[in-house]
C-alpha positions in Angstrom: 19.4 -18.6 13.0 17.1 -16.1 14.6 15.9 -13.1 12.6 15.1 -9.7 14.0 13.3 -7.3 11.6 12.9 -3.5 12.0 10.3 -2.0 9.6 8.4 -5.3 9.0 5.2 -3.5 8.0 6.9 -1.4 5.3 7.4 -2.1 1.6 10.6 -4.0 1.8 10.2 -5.3 5.4 6.9 -6.9 4.7 8.4 -8.8 1.8 11.4 -9.8 3.9 9.1 -11.0 6.7 7.2 -13.4 4.4 10.4 -14.8 3.0 12.0 -15.3 6.4 8.9 -17.0 7.9 8.9 -19.5 5.0 12.6 -20.2 5.1 13.7 -23.1 7.3 17.0 -21.4 7.8 15.4 -19.1 10.4 14.1 -20.8 13.6 12.4 -17.6 14.8 11.5 -14.2 13.5 10.9 -11.2 15.8 9.4 -7.9 14.7 8.4 -4.7 16.4 5.2 -3.1 15.1 2.7 -0.5 16.2 -0.3 -2.7 15.4 -0.4 -6.5 15.4 -0.1 -7.9 11.9 -2.6 -10.4 10.7 -0.1 -13.1 10.4 -0.1 -16.5 12.1 3.1 -18.4 12.3 4.7 -20.4 15.0 8.1 -18.8 14.3 6.8 -15.2 14.6 7.0 -13.0 17.7 5.4 -9.6 17.4 6.4 -6.9 19.9 3.6 -4.4 19.9 5.3 -1.1 20.6 6.8 2.0 19.1 10.4 2.7 18.4 10.2 5.5 21.0 10.1 2.7 23.5 12.9 0.6 22.1 14.9 0.6 25.3 11.8 -0.5 27.3 11.6 -3.6 25.0 15.3 -4.2 24.7 15.2 -7.6 26.4 12.8 -8.8 23.7 14.9 -7.7 20.7 16.6 -11.0 20.2 18.1 -12.3 17.0 21.3 -13.5 15.4 20.7 -11.4 12.2 19.2 -8.0 12.2 17.4 -6.7 9.2 16.8 -2.9 9.3 14.3 -1.6 6.8 13.1 1.2 8.9 12.2 4.6 7.3 9.6 7.2 6.7 8.9 10.0 4.2 8.8 13.8 4.5 5.1 13.8 3.6 4.4 11.5 6.6 7.0 13.1 8.9 7.5 16.8 7.8 9.4 17.7 11.0 13.1 17.3 10.2 14.0 16.2 13.8 11.4 13.5 13.9 12.4 12.4 10.4 16.0 12.0 11.5 15.0 10.1 14.6 13.1 7.5 12.5 15.6 7.2 9.7 18.8 7.4 11.7 18.5 7.4 15.5 16.1 4.5 15.9 17.9 2.1 13.6 21.3 3.0 15.2 19.8 2.6 18.8 18.1 -0.7 17.8 21.3 -2.0 16.3 23.2 -1.3 19.5 20.5 -3.1 21.5 20.5 -6.1 19.1 24.3 -6.3 19.2 24.2 -6.3 23.0 21.7 -9.2 22.8 24.0 -11.3 20.7 23.3 -10.2 17.1 26.2 -11.1 14.8 25.1 -9.6 11.5 23.2 -6.6 10.3 21.6 -6.0 6.9 20.4 -2.4 6.4 18.5 -0.7 3.6 20.3 2.6 2.8 20.1 4.6 -0.4 21.9 5.0 -3.7 24.2 8.0 -3.2 24.5 7.8 0.6 27.4 10.0 1.6 28.2 12.0 4.7 29.4 14.9 2.6 26.4 15.0 0.3 24.6 18.4 -0.2 21.4 16.4 -0.1 20.0 16.2 3.5 18.5 12.8 2.8 21.7 11.3 1.3 23.8 12.9 4.0 21.6 11.2 6.6 21.9 7.9 4.9 25.7 8.3 4.8 25.7 9.1 8.5 23.7 6.0 9.4 26.1 3.8 7.4 29.1 5.5 9.1 27.6 5.0 12.6 26.6 1.4 12.0 30.1 0.7 10.6 31.6 1.6 14.0 29.6 -1.2 15.7 31.4 -4.5 16.2 29.1 -6.7 14.2 30.8 -9.7 12.5 29.1 -8.8 9.3 27.6 -5.4 8.1 25.7 -5.2 4.9 24.3 -2.0 3.3 21.9 -2.1 0.4 21.7 1.1 -1.7 18.7 0.9 -4.0 17.7 3.4 -6.5 13.9 4.1 -7.0 12.1 1.3 -5.2 9.1 -0.2 -7.0 6.2 -1.9 -5.2 2.7 -1.7 -4.0 2.4 0.8 -1.1 -0.5 1.4 1.2 -0.4 5.1 0.7 -0.8 7.0 -2.5 2.4 8.6 -4.0 1.5 10.3 -7.3 5.0 11.5 -8.0 6.4 8.0 -7.4 3.9 6.5 -9.8 5.1 8.9 -12.5 8.7 8.1 -11.7 8.0 4.4 -12.0 6.5 4.9 -15.5 9.5 6.9 -16.5 12.0 4.4 -15.2 10.2 1.5 -17.0 11.1 3.3 -20.2 14.6 4.4 -19.4 15.8 1.3 -17.4 17.0 -0.5 -20.5 19.0 2.6 -21.6 20.9 2.6 -18.3 23.9 0.4 -19.1 27.4 0.1 -17.9 28.2 2.4 -15.0 24.7 3.8 -15.2 23.0 0.4 -14.3 23.1 1.3 -10.6 20.5 4.0 -11.3 17.9 1.5 -12.6 14.7 1.2 -10.5 14.4 -2.0 -8.4 11.5 -4.0 -7.0 11.1 -4.2 -3.2 10.8 -8.0 -3.6 14.2 -8.2 -5.2 15.8 -6.2 -2.4 14.2 -8.5 0.2 15.3 -11.6 -1.7 18.9 -10.2 -1.9 19.0 -9.4 1.8 17.8 -12.9 2.7 20.2 -14.5 0.3 23.2 -12.7 1.7 22.2 -13.2 5.3 22.2 -16.9 4.8 25.8 -16.8 3.6 26.9 -15.3 6.9 29.5 -13.1 5.2 31.8 -11.2 7.6 33.1 -7.7 7.1 31.5 -4.5 5.7 29.8 -4.7 2.3 27.9 -2.2 0.2 25.5 -3.3 -2.6 24.4 -0.8 -5.3 21.0 -1.2 -7.0 22.3 -3.2 -9.9 24.3 -5.5 -7.7 21.3 -6.1 -5.4 19.4 -7.3 -8.5 22.1 -9.8 -9.3 22.0 -11.2 -5.8 18.4 -12.4 -6.1 
């Protein structure tokens, strides 16, 4: 199968990229990045571009399975319209292009609490992207809803570091129906996405944080 990854330079996407390149299940891996990554692999095709130019590169967005890990933060993108473009519009547009080019399955990173009726702007947006992607005729649609994501980021996030320390303490206390609120490592999310992709499961599926962990 051919893999197409959006957000391959991010926390989850970079882990997913490594796994896909080392897995014989995938014959090719295509990514779209602003700057060329220092990776050398015969299976890897890097499209050097921005998501603003997705339609200009649409013929190159080839893959049987689309992995969408695209996203930003309000500190990086304070403008609400730009933020919505990156977290919602570009993944939806890219999904439509991939589908047109023959993609059969999509695996997309959403968020715990995603809901179109949420009072939270962020969770409402995540609910909207799930709703919009669900309307597309992929054979299989898979949404991953992690809680706090743990991993080594390039940029400094002091509040996230504090949250990580707190969750390390309270994670064991979150049991039963509260398990979905446990923090989860980016590597575990990537492993779960790859594992589910290889099963080629049809239909629409949603995985909460605790279920994602069980899929690794």
